[in-house]
C-alpha positions in Angstrom: 73.3 -105.9 87.2 76.5 -104.7 85.5 78.4 -101.8 87.1 78.3 -98.6 85.0 81.6 -97.8 83.3 83.1 -94.7 84.6 83.5 -91.9 82.1 86.7 -89.8 82.6 85.7 -86.2 83.4 88.4 -84.2 81.6 86.7 -81.0 80.7 85.3 -77.9 82.5 82.4 -75.6 81.7 82.5 -72.1 83.0 79.1 -70.3 83.5 78.2 -67.0 84.9 75.1 -66.6 87.1 74.2 -64.2 89.8 75.6 -64.8 93.3 72.0 -65.1 94.7 71.2 -67.9 92.2 74.6 -69.6 92.9 74.0 -69.4 96.7 70.4 -70.7 96.4 71.4 -73.5 94.2 74.3 -74.6 96.5 72.0 -74.4 99.5 69.3 -76.6 97.7 72.0 -79.1 96.8 73.2 -79.2 100.3 69.7 -79.7 101.6 69.2 -82.6 99.1 72.5 -84.1 100.0 74.0 -83.8 96.5 76.6 -81.7 94.8 76.2 -78.8 92.4 78.5 -80.6 89.9 76.4 -83.8 90.1 73.2 -81.9 89.4 74.6 -79.9 86.5 76.0 -83.1 84.9 72.5 -84.7 85.4 70.9 -81.7 83.8 73.2 -81.8 80.8 72.8 -85.5 80.3 68.9 -85.2 80.5 69.0 -82.2 78.1 71.0 -84.1 75.6 68.7 -87.1 75.9 65.7 -84.9 75.5 67.0 -83.3 72.4 68.4 -86.5 71.0 71.9 -85.3 70.8 74.4 -88.2 70.3 77.0 -88.3 73.1 79.6 -90.7 74.3 78.4 -91.0 77.9 
């Protein structure tokens, strides 16, 4: 199986959420042994796939 080509992460997205949501999200990520950034990237990729938006990654 070929190794996935790494995509350079060169941009940031700033969002505002309540501190309660942030804390709960970070806690859930910790309990699932993942990172918040990884889960947000996964959400964005799935969202784009679900809505058939062309992207480079």
